[in-house]
N, C-alpha and C positions, 0 to 999 in steps of 0.2 A: 504494499499500499504506499510505502514511503516514496517509491519511484513516481507514483501518480501524483503525489503532492509536489515533488520536485519539478516535474514537468509543468504542472499547472502554475506553480509559483514562477517558474521561468517565463512562461507566457505572459503573466501579469507584469512581471518586472520589465521584460523587454518592451512590452506594449506601452507601459508607463514612461519608461525612458525615451521611447521613440516619440511619444507625444511631446515631450520636452524638446527633443531633437527637431521635430517638425516646426515648433514655435521659434526656437532660438536660432537654429542653423539655416532653416529654409523659409524664414519670414512668414510663417503661417499665422493665423489668428491666435491671439492670446487665449481664446476659448479652448484651444487644444490642451491647455494645462488642467482643465477640469477633469476630463477622463484620465489624464496622466496621473493626477493626484489620487484619484479613486483607485486606479489600477495599481499604483505603488502601495497604497494602504492594504489592498487585498493581497498583494504579494507578501507583505510582512505577516499578515494574519495566517495565510496559507502555509508559509514556511514554518510557522510555529506549530502546525499540526503534525509535523514529522516526528515519529517516535525516535528519540535519541536521548542519551544520558546527559549530553552537554550540547549547548547551542553551537559552540564553536566547531564541534565535530559534525553537526548537521550542516552547517554552512560550508565547511570544507568539502563534504561529500557532494553538496549541491553545486559547488563550483564547476565540476565536470559536466554536469547536466546543463548548466547555464551556458557554457561554452558551446556545447553541441546544439542547443536550441537557438543560440544567437546565429550560428552559421546557417541553420535551417531557416530562420527569419530572413537573413540576408538573401537567401536563394528564393524564397517564396514571396516575400513582400517587396524587397528591393531589387529583385531580379539580378542579383550579383552572385554567380556561382562560386562556391569555395574552390580554391586550387588545391594542388597536392599538399602543399605545406600546411594549409589550413586543416586539411583532413588528418595529416600526421600529428599535428599539434593537438587537435581535438581528441584524437585516439589516445594519446599519451595521458591527457587529462582525465578521460573517461576511465582508463585503467587505474589511475591514482584515486579517483573518486570511488571506484568499486572496492579497492583495497580498504580505504577508510570506512566505507559503508558496511562492508561485511565484517570488518574487525569490530565496529561499534556494536553489532548485534551479537558478537560472541563474547566480548569483554564484559566484565561485571563492574 
C-alpha cells in the first residue's frame, strides 16, 4: 500500500510545483497558485499516510518514486522524453529507494 501512497503523493507534489512553474516561469495567471497550493497540501497529507517508523526514512524511500514520476510527467505533460542518462539515473535512485523501503519494513 505504501507504493500507492508514494505514487499519489508524487503526482500531487509534481502537479503543485508545476502550477508554480507555470505562474513564475511561463507568466501564466496568478490563479495557477490556487490549485498549486491545494495540490502541495494534499501531497504533504498523503505522504504522511505511508507506514514507516520514521518520517525521514519514508521521505528517503519516496525520493526514488518522485524521480521516476517526474520523468514520466516530463514525457506525458511536457512532451520531453527522458534520455538514456535520465533512465540510468532514475534506475539507480529506484534501486536505492527499494533498499531503504524494504529495510524499513524488516527493521524494528
